[in-house]
C-alpha positions, 0 to 999 in steps of 0.5 A: 723222622727216621721212621718215616724215612725207613717207612718209605725205603724198607718195605721189605719185612714180612710178618711171619705167623706160627700156625697153631699146632695140629691136633695128632689123631690117635693111632689104632693098632692091630695085633699079631698073634704074637701080640706085637703092637703094629700100625694100621699099615703094618709098621712094627712099633717101638716096644712099649717097655722100652725107655723113653730116655734112650729115645729122647737121648737119640733125638738129643744127640741128633740136635747136638751134632746138628748144632755143632756142624752148624757151629763149624761152618759159621766159625769158618765163615767168621774166619773168611769174613775176618781175612777179607775185612783186614785185607780191605783198606780203611775209607778215607773221607774226602776233605771236601766232603760236606756232610757229617756221617752217622754210622749206627751199628747194626743199622742197614744205612747210614746217615749224612746231615749237614746245615745249609743257609738255615736249612737242616738237610739230612740224607739216608743212604742205602746200598742196593746189594741186590743189584751190586751181586747182579753186576758182579756175577753178569760181569763174570758171565761177560769176561767168560764169553766175550770180554765185554763189559757189563752195562749195568752199574752198581747204585746207592739209594738216597733219601734227602730231607730238606727241613727249613723249620716251617710246616713242610718238608721237601723229600727227594728219593733219588739213585746215585750212581757214577755218572749222575744223581736220578731224582725218582720222587719229590714229595712235600710233606707236612711236618706234623704228619709226614706220612699222610697218604691222603695229602696231594703228592704232586705228579710223577717227577718224570712227568714235570716240565723238563725245564723244572726237572732240570732246576730241581737237580740244580737245587740238589747239586747246590746242597751237596747231592751230586754224583762226586759223592759216589765213589767214597759212599759206595766204598764206605757202604761195601766196607759198612756191609762187611763189618755188619756181616761179620757182627751178624755171624759172630751174634749167630754163633753166640745164639747157637752155642 
């Protein structure tokens, strides 16, 4: 189930292929009257009698210097991230929050789940970090110019799956911000083949009758999916991003070391 949800959200992975090593053509050398070898372009080459170990040492020294420089930068970034995380406040779960939170270290998303009138409801929550960064940058620009508040707002992406234990699952892809829940897509999926692309998916949600759209929003609200979730989830996801970034930096340092 989780893999199906991530397949619909996280389509950002790029397959990188390493090209095969190019063949290195042999160089043809010209010789001067002093028999010093030069390349075909006239550049003096290294004395073939010079021990190759010295050349290897030079490259090894350069590698060590580069590694140490990178580790120093990572150490500095770790210190800043630790200070930022320590200065941040713990996120207290509201008493009326209706979901159980599943937060696996190393995951980009968190999972919410609850039982409601015989239904199993699961929600994948993702922070729109690119949009969040754009909002902060635009806010700074606006404050520098005329102090006007930027119209863009941070938002969260939600994938809500409602499971009644029958042949189909109902899945909503939503955008959540401070004011509202916006349903982007609604799909009825087969339990045994949730990724079936040949199945009829229904019309675009925005093309549905207005009354039907309102009824679908009401359907989600009754199951706890409403704008009141935003404040807590937004703060929680920002805190999680800080934690995951710190762990990522430490893993990078360990690898470099």
